[in-house]
N, C-alpha and C positions, 0 to 999 in steps of 0.2 A: 273594562268589562266588555265581553264579547257575547253575541247571541248564537254563534255557530263556531264550528271547528275551524273553518277557513278564516273567519274574522280573528279567531284566537291566534292562528299562525301569523297573520298580518301584524298583530300587536306584539307577539313574541319577538318579531324582528327588531323591535326597539329595546330588546334585552332587559326585561323587568327583573327585579330581584327574586321573584318567586311566582309560580303559576298555581292557582287552585283550579282544578279541571274536573268538570263533571264527566261522567262516562256516557250517558244518554244525551246525544246532541242531535239537532235536526238534520244535519247533513252527513256527518261522519262520526264514528264512535270515538270517544276520548282516548281509547287505547292507541288508535292510529295516530291521533294528534300528538300524544306523548312520544311515540316512536319517532315521529318526524322532528320533534323538538330535540330529542337526544341524538338523532343522526346528523344534525347540523353542527359543524364545528363552532359556529358563532353562538349557538344557544345551548349546547349540550351540557354546560355546567349550571344551567338554571334549574333549581329544585322544582319538581312537579309533585303536587299533592292532589291525588284523586279524592273526590268527595261525591258520593252517590247515595241516592235514596232507594234505587231499584236494584242495582248490581251489588248485592250485599252478601252473596255467598262466598265461601272460602275460595272456590274456584275463580270467581271474579277478582277477588283480592290478589290471588296468586298471579293471575294473568296480568293485572295492572302492574304489580311489582316486577314481574319478569319482563314486562314491556318497557321498563326503564323508570317507572315512577319511584320517587324517593319515599313516599308514604301513601297510605290508603286509609281513609276514614269513611264510615257509613253513617248515614243520617237515620234517626235524629242524633245529633252530636251536641254536646254542651259547648257553649261559646268558649269557656275556659280551656277545654281540651283542644279546640280548634286553634286558639291563639297560642297555646303552649307548643303545639306541634309546629306551627309556623315559626315561632321563635327558635325552636330546636333546629329546624331546617336552615334558617338564616345563619345561625351560629356555625353550623357545619359548612355552609357555603363560604362564609367569611374565612374560616380556617383553610378550606381548599383553595380559595383565591390567593391567600397569602403564600401557600405552598407553590401554587402554579406560577405566581410572579417571581418567587425565589428561583424556581427552576428555569424560568425564562431568562432571568438575569444571568444565571450561570451559563446557559447555552449561548447567550450573546457574548459573554466574556470569552468562552471557549472558542467560538467561531471567529471572533474578531482579533484574538491574540496573534501578534506578529510572530511569536515563537511557535514552533511545531508542538502540538499537543495531541496526545491520544489517551484513551481510557482502555484498560485491559482488565480481564477477569482474573482474580487472584487464584482461583481453583485450577484453571488450565492455561492461564497466561494468553488467552485468545484476545485479540484486539476487538473492542466493541464499537469504538467511535474514534474518528480523527477529525482535525480541523483542516481548513484549506492550506494553512502554512505547512502542515505535514505532507499534504499531497504534493505541494510544490517542491519541498525539500528532498523527498525520498523518491518521487517519480511514480508511485503507485496510485491507482484510482482509489476512491473510497471503497468500492466493492472489493478490489484486490486486497486492500488493507484488512478488511474484516474477514478475509480467508486466511490471514497470517496469525502467528503468535509472536510475542516479543522475541522469542528465540530466533526468528527469521530476520529480525532487525539488528540485534546485538551481535557484533562480530566476535565477541569473546565466548569461550565454551566452558568456563569454569562452572561446575554444577553448584557451587556454593552461592552463585549469584541468585538462584531461585529464592533462597531465604531472604536475601536483601530486597528483592522485588515484592515479597509478601509483607514486608515491614509496614506498620501503620503510617510511618512518616520517615522519609529519608532525605537528609540534607543533600546539597549539591555533590554529585559524583561525576567524575570524568570517565567516559567510556568511548569505545569505538563502535559506530553504527555503520551498517551496510545499506546502501541505496539499491533501488531496483536494477540499475545497470552495473552493480558490483563495486562501485567506488566506495571508499571508506571515509567516514567523517569522524573527527574528534568532537565530542559533544559534552556539555554539562547537562546533567539530568537531575531533576527534582521530582520526587514522588509524594503524593498526598492521598489520604484515604477518601473513598467516595462510595456511595451506594447508587447503582444504576440498574433500573428494572429489577429491583429486589436482589441484586447480585453484589457480593463483596468485591469491590473493584479498586483500582488505583488510577489516579490522574497523573500522567507523566508530562512535565513541561521540559522541553528540550531546546537547548541553544547550541547552534553550530559554532564551535570555537576553533575550527581548523585554521582559518586565516590568522587568528590571533596567535596561536601556537607557532605558526610558521614565522610570523614577525618576531616573536620573542626569541626563537631559535636563531634567526638571522642576526638579531642584535647581540646575542651571546657570542 
């Protein structure tokens, strides 16, 4: 429990499950406190419930919600309604935390994968993200990669390939890829469906098999 906005911000640094925040505070208004909570990466996912006995107009409620609050109740409010609102916000936070952790695990897997990986948009084949292994293998910076499409990487020109790249799942396929310096690589490529930033995308995991093919040819 805090008696002022500044005390509230100090307590929020401990990352509570939820904040019930008055609007009329002795030092700073609750709208400002809410904006600061939501602007901080460490606290932005904490649900904020405004509760006010004086700022009860529609304009005040709109201002609170536009300022980042997750809900706005005016007093007098029944205990049951307050508790039900808190429970609903906590359920939402739990679901969002599970999604956030899942996305975080995906990003860790993506970035730490020793094989080159990239994500491309199905609609225009533009590369959306790459991992460090792809940067090292192909010689492009991350910014340079995101200015390319997969047509700039694939050395083959068969137009029928577009349909394959748009498939929901594609098992291992051998292709030739082109690096930034123009050299060609023989690779095995696997595609998997993905949603990224509300876009229909594909995750490509690529293994360079150039050396392996050369050894096999030498043995033959």
